[in-house]
C-alpha beads as a LAMMPS data file, in Angstrom:
LAMMPS data file: protein, C-alpha beads

140 atoms
139 bonds

1 atom types
1 bond types

-500.0 500.0 xlo xhi
-500.0 500.0 ylo yhi
-500.0 500.0 zlo zhi

Masses

1 110.0

Atoms # bond

1 1 1 -48.076 122.402 143.513
2 1 1 -45.440 124.187 141.452
3 1 1 -46.310 122.088 138.371
4 1 1 -50.015 122.957 138.617
5 1 1 -49.208 126.653 138.915
6 1 1 -46.979 126.494 135.832
7 1 1 -49.653 124.600 133.879
8 1 1 -52.241 127.232 134.841
9 1 1 -49.982 130.028 133.557
10 1 1 -49.442 128.187 130.276
11 1 1 -53.185 127.718 129.793
12 1 1 -53.909 131.385 130.509
13 1 1 -51.181 132.567 128.122
14 1 1 -52.396 130.170 125.432
15 1 1 -55.937 131.471 125.828
16 1 1 -54.864 135.104 125.608
17 1 1 -52.683 134.396 122.583
18 1 1 -55.485 132.477 120.879
19 1 1 -57.974 135.271 121.497
20 1 1 -55.560 137.890 120.165
21 1 1 -54.832 135.875 117.029
22 1 1 -58.492 135.136 116.333
23 1 1 -59.534 138.767 116.790
24 1 1 -56.718 139.936 114.534
25 1 1 -57.741 137.419 111.884
26 1 1 -61.426 138.336 112.195
27 1 1 -60.993 142.079 111.681
28 1 1 -60.223 142.740 108.044
29 1 1 -59.095 146.153 106.842
30 1 1 -59.727 147.509 103.365
31 1 1 -58.132 150.439 101.549
32 1 1 -60.489 152.778 99.709
33 1 1 -59.382 152.712 96.055
34 1 1 -62.000 155.069 94.622
35 1 1 -65.192 156.863 95.535
36 1 1 -67.753 157.984 92.967
37 1 1 -70.670 160.123 94.128
38 1 1 -71.718 160.306 97.777
39 1 1 -70.295 157.604 100.035
40 1 1 -70.356 158.098 103.803
41 1 1 -69.326 156.095 106.865
42 1 1 -70.483 156.203 110.474
43 1 1 -67.936 157.649 112.875
44 1 1 -67.609 156.493 116.485
45 1 1 -69.989 159.174 117.770
46 1 1 -72.743 158.117 115.367
47 1 1 -72.229 161.000 112.925
48 1 1 -71.851 160.313 109.196
49 1 1 -68.744 161.581 107.375
50 1 1 -67.623 161.445 103.743
51 1 1 -65.393 158.554 102.785
52 1 1 -62.423 159.542 100.659
53 1 1 -59.923 157.754 98.465
54 1 1 -56.929 156.477 100.428
55 1 1 -58.950 155.967 103.603
56 1 1 -59.393 152.709 105.468
57 1 1 -62.512 150.764 106.462
58 1 1 -62.945 147.469 108.315
59 1 1 -65.581 144.725 108.211
60 1 1 -67.495 146.419 111.026
61 1 1 -67.547 149.923 109.465
62 1 1 -71.082 151.110 108.651
63 1 1 -71.210 152.677 105.184
64 1 1 -73.873 154.302 103.035
65 1 1 -73.449 154.386 99.244
66 1 1 -75.835 156.915 97.722
67 1 1 -77.735 157.102 94.443
68 1 1 -75.484 156.979 91.347
69 1 1 -72.501 156.307 93.622
70 1 1 -69.899 153.564 93.839
71 1 1 -67.208 152.489 96.292
72 1 1 -64.161 150.414 95.312
73 1 1 -62.131 148.904 98.156
74 1 1 -59.193 146.503 98.190
75 1 1 -57.855 144.098 100.786
76 1 1 -54.475 143.642 99.137
77 1 1 -55.334 140.630 97.004
78 1 1 -58.596 141.678 95.370
79 1 1 -60.725 144.721 94.557
80 1 1 -64.343 144.810 95.662
81 1 1 -66.941 147.167 94.196
82 1 1 -69.995 148.163 96.226
83 1 1 -72.683 149.647 94.017
84 1 1 -75.238 152.361 94.528
85 1 1 -77.971 152.469 97.151
86 1 1 -76.302 150.131 99.651
87 1 1 -76.179 150.585 103.401
88 1 1 -74.712 148.320 106.056
89 1 1 -71.431 147.019 107.360
90 1 1 -68.593 146.502 104.905
91 1 1 -68.416 142.839 105.894
92 1 1 -72.103 142.291 105.181
93 1 1 -72.062 144.205 101.886
94 1 1 -68.994 142.337 100.631
95 1 1 -70.232 138.975 101.863
96 1 1 -67.038 138.550 103.860
97 1 1 -68.178 139.381 107.363
98 1 1 -66.126 138.003 110.185
99 1 1 -67.554 135.223 112.367
100 1 1 -67.341 137.473 115.426
101 1 1 -69.473 140.171 113.790
102 1 1 -71.837 137.948 111.867
103 1 1 -75.484 137.830 112.675
104 1 1 -77.735 134.840 112.435
105 1 1 -80.824 135.085 110.284
106 1 1 -84.065 133.194 110.237
107 1 1 -84.004 129.947 108.290
108 1 1 -85.090 130.350 104.704
109 1 1 -88.227 128.611 103.533
110 1 1 -90.024 128.227 100.245
111 1 1 -92.924 130.680 100.053
112 1 1 -93.595 130.395 96.328
113 1 1 -96.922 128.586 96.729
114 1 1 -98.286 130.235 99.857
115 1 1 -100.336 132.975 98.218
116 1 1 -102.039 130.795 95.605
117 1 1 -105.017 129.816 97.746
118 1 1 -106.180 133.240 98.911
119 1 1 -105.811 136.201 96.592
120 1 1 -107.026 138.501 99.331
121 1 1 -104.167 137.861 101.739
122 1 1 -102.941 141.415 101.144
123 1 1 -105.522 144.096 101.769
124 1 1 -105.834 146.778 99.116
125 1 1 -108.233 149.682 98.801
126 1 1 -110.276 147.760 96.233
127 1 1 -110.526 144.636 98.395
128 1 1 -111.567 146.696 101.428
129 1 1 -114.248 148.388 99.334
130 1 1 -115.500 144.973 98.180
131 1 1 -115.650 143.841 101.814
132 1 1 -117.751 146.850 102.762
133 1 1 -120.091 146.341 99.821
134 1 1 -120.485 142.626 100.640
135 1 1 -121.105 143.162 104.361
136 1 1 -123.420 146.151 104.484
137 1 1 -126.693 146.670 102.703
138 1 1 -127.004 150.306 101.957
139 1 1 -130.481 151.744 102.176
140 1 1 -131.301 154.392 99.616

Bonds

1 1 1 2
2 1 2 3
3 1 3 4
4 1 4 5
5 1 5 6
6 1 6 7
7 1 7 8
8 1 8 9
9 1 9 10
10 1 10 11
11 1 11 12
12 1 12 13
13 1 13 14
14 1 14 15
15 1 15 16
16 1 16 17
17 1 17 18
18 1 18 19
19 1 19 20
20 1 20 21
21 1 21 22
22 1 22 23
23 1 23 24
24 1 24 25
25 1 25 26
26 1 26 27
27 1 27 28
28 1 28 29
29 1 29 30
30 1 30 31
31 1 31 32
32 1 32 33
33 1 33 34
34 1 34 35
35 1 35 36
36 1 36 37
37 1 37 38
38 1 38 39
39 1 39 40
40 1 40 41
41 1 41 42
42 1 42 43
43 1 43 44
44 1 44 45
45 1 45 46
46 1 46 47
47 1 47 48
48 1 48 49
49 1 49 50
50 1 50 51
51 1 51 52
52 1 52 53
53 1 53 54
54 1 54 55
55 1 55 56
56 1 56 57
57 1 57 58
58 1 58 59
59 1 59 60
60 1 60 61
61 1 61 62
62 1 62 63
63 1 63 64
64 1 64 65
65 1 65 66
66 1 66 67
67 1 67 68
68 1 68 69
69 1 69 70
70 1 70 71
71 1 71 72
72 1 72 73
73 1 73 74
74 1 74 75
75 1 75 76
76 1 76 77
77 1 77 78
78 1 78 79
79 1 79 80
80 1 80 81
81 1 81 82
82 1 82 83
83 1 83 84
84 1 84 85
85 1 85 86
86 1 86 87
87 1 87 88
88 1 88 89
89 1 89 90
90 1 90 91
91 1 91 92
92 1 92 93
93 1 93 94
94 1 94 95
95 1 95 96
96 1 96 97
97 1 97 98
98 1 98 99
99 1 99 100
100 1 100 101
101 1 101 102
102 1 102 103
103 1 103 104
104 1 104 105
105 1 105 106
106 1 106 107
107 1 107 108
108 1 108 109
109 1 109 110
110 1 110 111
111 1 111 112
112 1 112 113
113 1 113 114
114 1 114 115
115 1 115 116
116 1 116 117
117 1 117 118
118 1 118 119
119 1 119 120
120 1 120 121
121 1 121 122
122 1 122 123
123 1 123 124
124 1 124 125
125 1 125 126
126 1 126 127
127 1 127 128
128 1 128 129
129 1 129 130
130 1 130 131
131 1 131 132
132 1 132 133
133 1 133 134
134 1 134 135
135 1 135 136
136 1 136 137
137 1 137 138
138 1 138 139
139 1 139 140
């Protein structure tokens, strides 16, 4: 009985250690090298605040890079530039999102030939007017 109890403790400690190591490896921190223009991040309460040089962001930080703005961040080994008009998590915008925070997307498919058969797949004002003229006979 003593051996089973010891084995159980070892398994629990190994699991906790593994979870701590994987979460530490998944969360990546970046140092803000420079900010040009208006760059904001979402604080814990949901409010947006200005991001300043010398600050820190992680993969899960929501950022918004405005028009004619640029954000340069570094993770120690490389610098990453995020250009204007971008909004999302740092991990998603850098293409380095952690597995824990990644989201699955729908499978991609080739849609290049789908619209060739029917030009009227997208309704426009002109196509709706043609439909009305084709369907109704107006009496003068």
